[in-house]
C-alpha positions in Angstrom: 22.3 19.9 3.4 21.8 16.5 2.0 23.6 13.5 3.3 25.2 11.1 0.8 23.5 7.7 0.5 25.8 4.7 0.2 23.2 2.0 -0.1 19.4 1.6 -0.2 17.4 -1.6 0.2 13.6 -2.1 -0.3 12.1 -4.0 2.7 8.7 -5.6 3.1 5.7 -3.4 3.8 7.0 -0.5 1.8 10.0 0.3 4.0 13.5 1.4 3.0 16.8 0.7 4.7 19.1 3.6 3.8 22.8 3.5 4.7 24.5 6.9 4.6 28.1 7.6 3.8 28.7 8.5 7.5 27.9 4.9 8.4 24.5 5.5 9.8 21.6 3.3 8.7 18.0 4.4 9.0 14.6 2.8 8.2 12.0 4.8 6.4 8.3 3.9 6.1 7.1 5.1 2.7 3.4 4.2 3.2 2.4 7.6 4.6 3.6 9.3 1.4 1.1 7.3 -0.8 -1.8 9.6 0.4 0.3 12.8 0.7 2.0 12.8 -2.7 0.4 11.6 -5.9 3.8 10.6 -7.4 4.3 8.0 -4.6 1.0 6.4 -5.3 2.6 4.7 -8.4 4.9 2.8 -6.0 1.9 1.3 -4.2 0.1 0.5 -7.5 3.3 -1.1 -8.9 5.4 -2.8 -6.2 8.1 -3.8 -8.7 8.9 -0.1 -9.0 9.4 0.2 -5.2 11.7 -2.9 -5.1 13.8 -1.6 -7.9 15.0 1.3 -5.8 18.7 2.2 -6.2 21.1 5.0 -5.2 21.5 7.7 -7.9 24.9 8.8 -9.2 26.6 10.9 -6.6 24.8 9.3 -3.6 21.4 10.9 -3.9 
């Protein structure tokens, strides 16, 4: 089951603040994903992509 995302904010040092519809806010460190998943490497190479993060339609 996926939790609906209400808001997401890019923070310094490749972290995300994610606020869920239930009112809980969690911090996620994206840096470990750079080496694990090739698709995430583009975020490290192009920081403007990372800072343009937004919630998709439907809260995903």
